[in-house]
C-alpha positions as CSV (number, residue, x, y, z in Angstrom):
1,M,65.0,-88.4,87.9
2,T,66.6,-85.1,86.3
3,L,65.1,-83.6,83.7
4,S,67.8,-82.0,80.8
5,Q,65.0,-79.1,79.8
6,P,61.5,-77.8,81.6
7,I,58.4,-78.9,80.6
8,A,57.2,-76.5,78.1
9,P,53.8,-75.4,79.3
10,Y,50.2,-77.1,78.2
11,L,49.4,-73.4,76.0
12,I,45.8,-73.4,75.0
13,V,44.3,-70.6,72.5
14,D,41.2,-69.2,72.0
15,V,40.9,-67.8,68.7
16,G,38.1,-64.8,68.6
17,C,36.9,-65.6,72.4
18,G,34.7,-62.5,72.3
19,K,33.7,-62.5,76.6
20,K,33.4,-66.0,76.8
21,K,37.2,-67.2,76.7
22,V,37.3,-70.8,77.2
23,E,39.2,-71.5,81.4
24,G,42.8,-72.1,81.3
25,A,43.4,-69.6,77.4
26,V,45.3,-67.6,75.9
27,G,42.4,-64.9,74.4
28,V,42.3,-63.4,70.9
29,D,40.5,-60.9,69.8
30,C,40.3,-58.1,67.3
31,L,38.3,-56.0,70.5
32,A,39.6,-55.1,74.2
33,L,37.5,-56.9,76.0
34,P,37.5,-58.8,79.0
35,G,39.0,-62.1,79.1
36,V,41.1,-60.5,75.5
37,D,44.8,-61.0,76.7
38,V,46.0,-61.3,72.9
39,I,44.4,-58.2,70.4
40,H,45.0,-59.3,66.9
41,D,43.1,-58.7,63.7
42,L,42.3,-62.2,62.5
43,T,42.7,-61.6,59.1
44,S,45.8,-60.1,59.3
45,F,48.3,-63.4,59.3
46,P,50.1,-64.3,60.7
47,Y,48.7,-64.7,64.4
48,P,51.5,-63.7,67.1
49,F,52.4,-67.8,68.1
50,A,55.2,-69.6,67.0
51,T,55.6,-71.8,64.1
52,S,54.1,-75.5,66.3
53,S,53.5,-74.1,69.7
54,V,50.4,-74.4,69.7
55,D,49.1,-77.6,72.0
56,E,45.0,-76.8,71.5
57,I,43.3,-74.2,70.0
58,H,39.7,-73.1,70.4
59,M,37.2,-71.2,67.6
60,N,33.6,-70.6,69.3
61,H,31.6,-69.1,66.6
62,V,34.3,-66.9,64.9
63,L,34.8,-69.3,61.3
64,E,32.2,-68.1,59.6
65,H,32.3,-64.5,60.1
66,L,36.1,-64.5,58.4
67,P,36.7,-63.7,54.3
68,D,38.8,-67.1,54.5
69,V,37.9,-70.2,55.6
70,V,41.4,-71.5,53.8
71,A,44.2,-69.3,54.6
72,T,42.4,-69.2,58.7
73,M,42.8,-73.2,58.6
74,E,46.6,-72.8,57.3
75,E,47.1,-70.7,59.8
76,L,45.5,-72.9,62.8
77,W,47.7,-74.9,61.6
78,R,50.8,-73.3,61.6
79,I,50.4,-72.5,65.1
80,A,49.1,-76.1,66.2
81,K,51.8,-78.2,67.3
82,P,51.9,-81.8,65.0
83,G,48.5,-84.2,67.1
84,A,47.3,-80.7,68.8
85,K,43.5,-80.8,69.1
86,I,41.0,-77.7,67.0
87,H,37.8,-77.3,68.7
88,I,36.0,-75.7,66.0
89,R,32.2,-74.9,66.1
90,V,30.3,-72.9,63.5
91,P,26.7,-72.5,62.2
92,H,25.3,-75.8,60.5
93,F,23.8,-74.4,56.4
94,T,20.2,-75.3,57.6
95,G,20.3,-73.5,61.5
96,I,17.8,-70.6,61.6
97,L,21.0,-69.1,63.8
98,A,23.1,-69.7,60.4
99,W,21.6,-66.6,58.7
100,K,20.1,-64.6,61.2
101,D,23.8,-62.5,61.8
102,P,24.4,-59.9,58.7
103,T,28.0,-60.3,59.4
104,H,28.4,-64.4,58.7
105,R,29.6,-65.0,56.5
106,R,28.6,-68.6,55.8
107,S,27.7,-72.3,57.3
108,F,28.7,-75.2,57.2
109,T,28.1,-78.6,56.4
110,S,28.8,-81.9,58.3
111,E,31.9,-83.0,55.9
112,S,33.3,-79.2,55.6
113,F,36.2,-79.9,57.3
114,G,37.0,-83.1,55.7
115,Y,38.5,-80.7,52.6
116,F,41.9,-80.3,54.8
117,G,43.3,-83.4,54.5
118,E,40.2,-86.4,53.5
119,N,39.7,-85.7,50.1
120,E,41.4,-86.0,46.7
121,Y,40.7,-82.5,46.4
122,S,42.4,-80.8,49.3
123,F,45.1,-79.7,47.0
124,Y,44.6,-76.3,47.4
125,T,46.1,-76.0,50.6
126,Q,48.2,-78.0,52.6
127,A,46.9,-77.3,56.2
128,R,46.5,-81.6,57.0
129,F,43.7,-82.5,59.1
130,D,42.3,-85.4,60.9
131,V,38.4,-85.1,61.9
132,V,38.1,-86.6,65.5
133,S,34.2,-85.9,65.2
134,V,31.9,-84.3,63.8
135,R,28.2,-83.6,66.0
136,L,25.7,-81.6,65.0
137,C,23.9,-79.8,67.3
138,Y,19.5,-80.0,67.2
139,S,19.5,-77.0,69.5
140,S,22.0,-75.2,71.1
141,I,19.8,-73.3,73.0
142,Q,17.8,-75.6,75.1
143,E,18.2,-73.8,78.4
144,R,15.4,-71.3,77.2
145,L,13.0,-73.9,75.9
146,G,9.6,-75.0,77.5
147,P,9.7,-78.9,79.4
148,F,8.0,-80.1,76.8
149,R,10.3,-78.7,73.7
150,K,13.3,-79.8,75.7
151,M,11.9,-83.6,75.9
152,L,11.3,-83.1,71.9
153,A,14.8,-81.7,71.3
154,K,16.6,-84.4,73.1
155,A,14.6,-86.9,71.0
156,V,16.1,-85.0,67.6
157,Q,19.2,-84.6,68.9
158,C,19.4,-88.4,69.5
159,L,17.5,-89.2,66.5
160,I,20.3,-86.8,64.5
161,D,23.2,-88.7,67.2
162,W,21.8,-91.8,65.2
163,H,22.7,-91.5,61.7
164,P,23.6,-87.3,61.5
165,T,24.5,-88.1,57.5
166,F,20.5,-88.8,57.2
167,C,19.1,-86.1,59.3
168,E,21.5,-83.7,57.8
169,R,20.5,-84.2,53.9
170,H,17.2,-85.4,54.5
171,L,15.2,-84.2,57.8
172,A,17.1,-81.3,58.3
173,Y,14.4,-78.8,57.1
174,V,11.3,-81.6,58.4
175,L,13.1,-80.6,62.2
176,G,13.4,-77.0,61.6
177,G,17.4,-76.7,60.9
178,I,20.4,-78.3,62.5
179,D,22.1,-75.2,64.9
180,E,25.4,-76.0,65.6
181,I,28.2,-78.3,63.9
182,Q,31.0,-79.2,67.0
183,A,33.9,-80.5,65.2
184,V,37.2,-81.2,66.8
185,L,40.4,-81.5,64.6
186,Q,43.9,-82.8,64.9
187,A,46.8,-81.5,63.1
188,K,48.9,-83.5,60.9
189,K,52.4,-82.8,60.5
190,T,56.0,-84.1,61.3
191,S,58.0,-83.2,64.7
192,Q,59.7,-80.6,63.6
């Protein structure tokens, strides 16, 4: 079988990668740190990627530092190919990590990403995503816990996984807060 065009490589971009870039990704950050491939101010649009050119985007604990979540999500949507997966980790509003860092501008709920296409009031943006999954994570620092607290954290995580909405709305503060949200979105676009 002969191909008329070369197959384009699968492009993964880690936006705001810092020193912990996702393996195989092009790392983008505002500082020249080890692993950063592209130095770019994440508050300056457009990002240095062509429209609909990226297959997968990672953004780990970055979105909470940026001043305009909607504009940032619009830019991720612009560079994403139709159907591209966007992996986002952010602090949950009840977690101690949400407001411990003075550079955090906001925190999130399990429904924050539904704004981009799953409700009737998302008319302030054209960026559209399907929410593939949202996971509330009780203890993102389990490796630092002793055996009893680790076992307790696993039990609480099972409860959260069983009924995330109930835990987020009613038990989060009793449980000591939920540390982070891990969301996977999929860009809703027509092929160009």
